[in-house]
KOLGUDO-51468 format. One record per residue: x negated, y, z of N, C-alpha, C, CB in turn. Coordinates in nm, 2 decimals, always signed. Glycine has a CB too. Layout:
BEGIN
+--------+--------+--------+--------+--------+--------+--------+--------+--------+--------+--------+--------+
!   n.c1 !   n.c2 !   n.c3 !  ca.c1 !  ca.c2 !  ca.c3 !   c.c1 !   c.c2 !   c.c3 !  cb.c1 !  cb.c2 !  cb.c3 !
+--------+--------+--------+--------+--------+--------+--------+--------+--------+--------+--------+--------+
!      X !      Y !      Z !      X !      Y !      Z !      X !      Y !      Z !      X !      Y !      Z !
...
+--------+--------+--------+--------+--------+--------+--------+--------+--------+--------+--------+--------+
//
This chain:
BEGIN
+--------+--------+--------+--------+--------+--------+--------+--------+--------+--------+--------+--------+
!   n.c1 !   n.c2 !   n.c3 !  ca.c1 !  ca.c2 !  ca.c3 !   c.c1 !   c.c2 !   c.c3 !  cb.c1 !  cb.c2 !  cb.c3 !
+--------+--------+--------+--------+--------+--------+--------+--------+--------+--------+--------+--------+
! -11.47 ! +12.14 ! +23.62 ! -11.56 ! +12.09 ! +23.51 ! -11.69 ! +12.17 ! +23.51 ! -11.50 ! +12.10 ! +23.37 !
! -11.80 ! +12.13 ! +23.54 ! -11.92 ! +12.19 ! +23.55 ! -12.02 ! +12.12 ! +23.46 ! -11.97 ! +12.19 ! +23.67 !
! -12.09 ! +12.18 ! +23.38 ! -12.21 ! +12.15 ! +23.30 ! -12.32 ! +12.14 ! +23.39 ! -12.24 ! +12.24 ! +23.19 !
! -12.41 ! +12.05 ! +23.38 ! -12.53 ! +12.03 ! +23.46 ! -12.64 ! +12.15 ! +23.43 ! -12.59 ! +11.88 ! +23.43 !
! -12.63 ! +12.20 ! +23.30 ! -12.73 ! +12.30 ! +23.28 ! -12.65 ! +12.43 ! +23.27 ! -12.81 ! +12.27 ! +23.15 !
! -12.68 ! +12.53 ! +23.36 ! -12.60 ! +12.64 ! +23.37 ! -12.70 ! +12.76 ! +23.34 ! -12.52 ! +12.65 ! +23.51 !
! -12.67 ! +12.87 ! +23.33 ! -12.76 ! +12.99 ! +23.31 ! -12.82 ! +13.01 ! +23.45 ! -12.68 ! +13.12 ! +23.25 !
! -12.95 ! +13.01 ! +23.48 ! -13.03 ! +13.04 ! +23.60 ! -13.01 ! +12.94 ! +23.72 ! -12.99 ! +13.18 ! +23.64 !
! -12.95 ! +12.83 ! +23.68 ! -12.96 ! +12.72 ! +23.79 ! -12.90 ! +12.60 ! +23.73 ! -12.89 ! +12.77 ! +23.92 !
! -12.90 ! +12.48 ! +23.80 ! -12.86 ! +12.36 ! +23.75 ! -12.72 ! +12.33 ! +23.82 ! -12.97 ! +12.25 ! +23.80 !
! -12.63 ! +12.26 ! +23.75 ! -12.50 ! +12.22 ! +23.81 ! -12.51 ! +12.17 ! +23.94 ! -12.44 ! +12.12 ! +23.74 !
! -12.60 ! +12.09 ! +23.97 ! -12.62 ! +12.02 ! +24.12 ! -12.63 ! +12.13 ! +24.22 ! -12.75 ! +11.92 ! +24.12 !
! -12.71 ! +12.23 ! +24.18 ! -12.73 ! +12.35 ! +24.27 ! -12.60 ! +12.43 ! +24.29 ! -12.83 ! +12.43 ! +24.21 !
! -12.52 ! +12.44 ! +24.19 ! -12.38 ! +12.51 ! +24.20 ! -12.29 ! +12.43 ! +24.27 ! -12.32 ! +12.54 ! +24.05 !
! -12.30 ! +12.30 ! +24.25 ! -12.21 ! +12.20 ! +24.34 ! -12.25 ! +12.21 ! +24.48 ! -12.21 ! +12.05 ! +24.30 !
! -12.37 ! +12.22 ! +24.51 ! -12.40 ! +12.24 ! +24.66 ! -12.36 ! +12.37 ! +24.72 ! -12.55 ! +12.23 ! +24.68 !
! -12.37 ! +12.47 ! +24.65 ! -12.31 ! +12.59 ! +24.69 ! -12.16 ! +12.59 ! +24.71 ! -12.33 ! +12.68 ! +24.60 !
! -12.09 ! +12.52 ! +24.61 ! -11.94 ! +12.50 ! +24.64 ! -11.92 ! +12.42 ! +24.75 ! -11.87 ! +12.43 ! +24.52 !
! -11.98 ! +12.31 ! +24.77 ! -11.95 ! +12.22 ! +24.88 ! -12.00 ! +12.28 ! +25.02 ! -12.03 ! +12.09 ! +24.86 !
! -12.08 ! +12.38 ! +25.02 ! -12.11 ! +12.44 ! +25.15 ! -12.01 ! +12.57 ! +25.17 ! -12.28 ! +12.48 ! +25.14 !
! -11.93 ! +12.59 ! +25.09 ! -11.85 ! +12.71 ! +25.10 ! -11.70 ! +12.66 ! +25.17 ! -11.83 ! +12.78 ! +24.96 !
! -11.67 ! +12.75 ! +25.26 ! -11.55 ! +12.70 ! +25.33 ! -11.43 ! +12.72 ! +25.24 ! -11.52 ! +12.78 ! +25.45 !
! -11.43 ! +12.81 ! +25.15 ! -11.33 ! +12.83 ! +25.05 ! -11.32 ! +12.72 ! +24.94 ! -11.34 ! +12.96 ! +25.00 !
! -11.43 ! +12.66 ! +24.90 ! -11.43 ! +12.58 ! +24.78 ! -11.48 ! +12.43 ! +24.80 ! -11.51 ! +12.65 ! +24.66 !
! -11.50 ! +12.40 ! +24.94 ! -11.57 ! +12.27 ! +24.96 ! -11.48 ! +12.15 ! +24.93 ! -11.60 ! +12.27 ! +25.11 !
! -11.35 ! +12.17 ! +24.91 ! -11.28 ! +12.06 ! +24.89 ! -11.22 ! +12.04 ! +24.75 ! -11.18 ! +12.06 ! +24.97 !
! -11.29 ! +12.13 ! +24.66 ! -11.27 ! +12.13 ! +24.52 ! -11.31 ! +12.00 ! +24.46 ! -11.36 ! +12.25 ! +24.46 !
! -11.24 ! +11.95 ! +24.37 ! -11.27 ! +11.84 ! +24.29 ! -11.36 ! +11.87 ! +24.16 ! -11.13 ! +11.76 ! +24.25 !
! -11.46 ! +11.79 ! +24.15 ! -11.55 ! +11.84 ! +24.04 ! -11.58 ! +11.72 ! +23.94 ! -11.69 ! +11.88 ! +24.11 !
! -11.58 ! +11.76 ! +23.81 ! -11.64 ! +11.67 ! +23.72 ! -11.77 ! +11.73 ! +23.67 ! -11.55 ! +11.63 ! +23.59 !
! -11.88 ! +11.66 ! +23.67 ! -12.01 ! +11.69 ! +23.63 ! -12.02 ! +11.65 ! +23.48 ! -12.11 ! +11.62 ! +23.71 !
! -12.06 ! +11.74 ! +23.38 ! -12.09 ! +11.68 ! +23.25 ! -12.23 ! +11.73 ! +23.21 ! -11.98 ! +11.73 ! +23.15 !
! -12.30 ! +11.64 ! +23.14 ! -12.43 ! +11.66 ! +23.09 ! -12.49 ! +11.57 ! +22.99 ! -12.51 ! +11.66 ! +23.19 !
! -12.57 ! +11.61 ! +22.90 ! -12.63 ! +11.54 ! +22.80 ! -12.77 ! +11.47 ! +22.86 ! -12.65 ! +11.63 ! +22.68 !
! -12.81 ! +11.52 ! +22.97 ! -12.92 ! +11.46 ! +23.03 ! -12.92 ! +11.48 ! +23.18 ! -13.05 ! +11.51 ! +22.96 !
! -12.92 ! +11.37 ! +23.25 ! -12.92 ! +11.36 ! +23.39 ! -13.04 ! +11.27 ! +23.44 ! -12.79 ! +11.31 ! +23.45 !
! -13.11 ! +11.34 ! +23.55 ! -13.21 ! +11.26 ! +23.61 ! -13.15 ! +11.18 ! +23.71 ! -13.32 ! +11.34 ! +23.68 !
! -13.21 ! +11.05 ! +23.75 ! -13.15 ! +10.97 ! +23.86 ! -13.13 ! +11.07 ! +23.98 ! -13.24 ! +10.84 ! +23.90 !
! -13.22 ! +11.13 ! +24.02 ! -13.21 ! +11.23 ! +24.14 ! -13.09 ! +11.33 ! +24.14 ! -13.34 ! +11.31 ! +24.16 !
! -13.05 ! +11.38 ! +24.01 ! -12.95 ! +11.47 ! +23.99 ! -12.81 ! +11.39 ! +24.02 ! -12.96 ! +11.52 ! +23.84 !
! -12.80 ! +11.27 ! +23.97 ! -12.69 ! +11.19 ! +23.99 ! -12.66 ! +11.16 ! +24.13 ! -12.71 ! +11.08 ! +23.92 !
! -12.78 ! +11.11 ! +24.20 ! -12.77 ! +11.09 ! +24.34 ! -12.73 ! +11.21 ! +24.42 ! -12.90 ! +11.05 ! +24.39 !
! -12.77 ! +11.32 ! +24.39 ! -12.75 ! +11.45 ! +24.45 ! -12.60 ! +11.48 ! +24.44 ! -12.84 ! +11.56 ! +24.39 !
! -12.55 ! +11.47 ! +24.31 ! -12.41 ! +11.50 ! +24.28 ! -12.32 ! +11.40 ! +24.37 ! -12.40 ! +11.49 ! +24.12 !
! -12.35 ! +11.28 ! +24.37 ! -12.29 ! +11.18 ! +24.45 ! -12.29 ! +11.22 ! +24.60 ! -12.35 ! +11.05 ! +24.43 !
! -12.39 ! +11.26 ! +24.64 ! -12.41 ! +11.30 ! +24.78 ! -12.32 ! +11.41 ! +24.82 ! -12.56 ! +11.33 ! +24.81 !
! -12.30 ! +11.51 ! +24.71 ! -12.19 ! +11.62 ! +24.73 ! -12.06 ! +11.57 ! +24.71 ! -12.21 ! +11.74 ! +24.64 !
! -12.03 ! +11.45 ! +24.68 ! -11.88 ! +11.40 ! +24.66 ! -11.83 ! +11.39 ! +24.53 ! -11.79 ! +11.49 ! +24.72 !
! -11.93 ! +11.43 ! +24.43 ! -11.89 ! +11.42 ! +24.29 ! -11.87 ! +11.26 ! +24.25 ! -12.00 ! +11.50 ! +24.20 !
! -11.75 ! +11.21 ! +24.21 ! -11.73 ! +11.09 ! +24.17 ! -11.70 ! +11.07 ! +24.02 ! -11.62 ! +11.04 ! +24.25 !
! -11.70 ! +11.19 ! +23.95 ! -11.68 ! +11.18 ! +23.80 ! -11.79 ! +11.25 ! +23.73 ! -11.54 ! +11.24 ! +23.74 !
! -11.86 ! +11.16 ! +23.65 ! -11.98 ! +11.23 ! +23.58 ! -11.96 ! +11.19 ! +23.44 ! -12.14 ! +11.18 ! +23.63 !
! -11.96 ! +11.27 ! +23.34 ! -11.93 ! +11.24 ! +23.20 ! -12.06 ! +11.29 ! +23.13 ! -11.79 ! +11.31 ! +23.14 !
! -12.11 ! +11.18 ! +23.05 ! -12.25 ! +11.20 ! +22.97 ! -12.19 ! +11.24 ! +22.82 ! -12.35 ! +11.05 ! +22.96 !
! -12.27 ! +11.36 ! +22.78 ! -12.25 ! +11.41 ! +22.65 ! -12.33 ! +11.30 ! +22.55 ! -12.31 ! +11.57 ! +22.63 !
! -12.29 ! +11.30 ! +22.43 ! -12.16 ! +11.32 ! +22.38 ! -12.05 ! +11.23 ! +22.42 ! -12.17 ! +11.31 ! +22.24 !
! -11.93 ! +11.30 ! +22.45 ! -11.83 ! +11.21 ! +22.49 ! -11.70 ! +11.25 ! +22.41 ! -11.81 ! +11.23 ! +22.65 !
! -11.61 ! +11.17 ! +22.41 ! -11.49 ! +11.17 ! +22.33 ! -11.38 ! +11.24 ! +22.41 ! -11.43 ! +11.01 ! +22.28 !
! -11.27 ! +11.29 ! +22.34 ! -11.17 ! +11.36 ! +22.39 ! -11.10 ! +11.27 ! +22.51 ! -11.08 ! +11.40 ! +22.28 !
! -11.09 ! +11.14 ! +22.46 ! -11.03 ! +11.04 ! +22.54 ! -11.10 ! +11.02 ! +22.67 ! -11.02 ! +10.91 ! +22.47 !
! -11.24 ! +11.01 ! +22.67 ! -11.32 ! +11.00 ! +22.80 ! -11.29 ! +11.12 ! +22.89 ! -11.47 ! +11.00 ! +22.78 !
! -11.30 ! +11.24 ! +22.83 ! -11.28 ! +11.37 ! +22.92 ! -11.13 ! +11.36 ! +22.97 ! -11.31 ! +11.51 ! +22.83 !
! -11.03 ! +11.33 ! +22.90 ! -10.90 ! +11.34 ! +22.94 ! -10.88 ! +11.23 ! +23.05 ! -10.80 ! +11.33 ! +22.81 !
! -10.94 ! +11.11 ! +23.03 ! -10.95 ! +11.02 ! +23.13 ! -11.00 ! +11.06 ! +23.27 ! -11.02 ! +10.92 ! +23.09 !
! -11.11 ! +11.12 ! +23.26 ! -11.19 ! +11.17 ! +23.38 ! -11.10 ! +11.27 ! +23.45 ! -11.33 ! +11.24 ! +23.35 !
! -11.04 ! +11.37 ! +23.38 ! -10.96 ! +11.46 ! +23.43 ! -10.83 ! +11.41 ! +23.49 ! -10.93 ! +11.55 ! +23.34 !
! -10.77 ! +11.31 ! +23.42 ! -10.65 ! +11.25 ! +23.48 ! -10.68 ! +11.18 ! +23.62 ! -10.59 ! +11.14 ! +23.39 !
! -10.81 ! +11.12 ! +23.62 ! -10.84 ! +11.04 ! +23.74 ! -10.86 ! +11.14 ! +23.84 ! -10.97 ! +10.96 ! +23.73 !
! -10.93 ! +11.25 ! +23.82 ! -10.95 ! +11.35 ! +23.93 ! -10.82 ! +11.41 ! +23.99 ! -11.03 ! +11.47 ! +23.89 !
! -10.73 ! +11.45 ! +23.89 ! -10.60 ! +11.50 ! +23.93 ! -10.49 ! +11.41 ! +23.97 ! -10.55 ! +11.60 ! +23.84 !
! -10.52 ! +11.28 ! +23.95 ! -10.42 ! +11.16 ! +23.99 ! -10.30 ! +11.18 ! +23.89 ! -10.37 ! +11.18 ! +24.16 !
! -10.32 ! +11.20 ! +23.76 ! -10.22 ! +11.24 ! +23.67 ! -10.22 ! +11.11 ! +23.57 ! -10.23 ! +11.39 ! +23.60 !
! -10.13 ! +11.03 ! +23.55 ! -10.15 ! +10.92 ! +23.45 ! -10.13 ! +10.99 ! +23.30 ! -10.04 ! +10.81 ! +23.47 !
! -10.21 ! +10.92 ! +23.21 ! -10.22 ! +10.97 ! +23.08 ! -10.16 ! +10.85 ! +23.00 ! -10.38 ! +11.00 ! +23.04 !
! -10.06 ! +10.89 ! +22.92 !  -9.98 ! +10.78 ! +22.83 !  -9.99 ! +10.84 ! +22.70 !  -9.83 ! +10.74 ! +22.87 !
!  -9.99 ! +10.77 ! +22.60 !  -9.96 ! +10.80 ! +22.46 ! -10.07 ! +10.87 ! +22.39 !  -9.84 ! +10.88 ! +22.45 !
! -10.03 ! +10.93 ! +22.27 ! -10.12 ! +10.99 ! +22.18 ! -10.19 ! +11.11 ! +22.26 ! -10.06 ! +11.03 ! +22.04 !
! -10.34 ! +11.13 ! +22.22 ! -10.41 ! +11.24 ! +22.28 ! -10.45 ! +11.33 ! +22.16 ! -10.54 ! +11.19 ! +22.36 !
! -10.40 ! +11.32 ! +22.06 ! -10.45 ! +11.40 ! +21.93 ! -10.36 ! +11.52 ! +21.92 ! -10.43 ! +11.30 ! +21.78 !
! -10.42 ! +11.62 ! +22.02 ! -10.36 ! +11.75 ! +22.02 ! -10.47 ! +11.85 ! +21.98 ! -10.30 ! +11.78 ! +22.16 !
+--------+--------+--------+--------+--------+--------+--------+--------+--------+--------+--------+--------+
//
């Protein structure tokens, strides 16, 4: 899970570095942000990001995205 606004760089820049790395290029990523420009979304998609969560988000939305990325079904109460 990567926030779009990071110290010293933007999340899409960090994702680009990960995807260009032999060690981390297959890492599954969820990008979160309170504000994304269209070009940021397009760049994230270009780097293989399929899950983007916009702030503010609920616990259910985040758990749903994580379960989607990890291919783990979510059943029942999420009030933990």
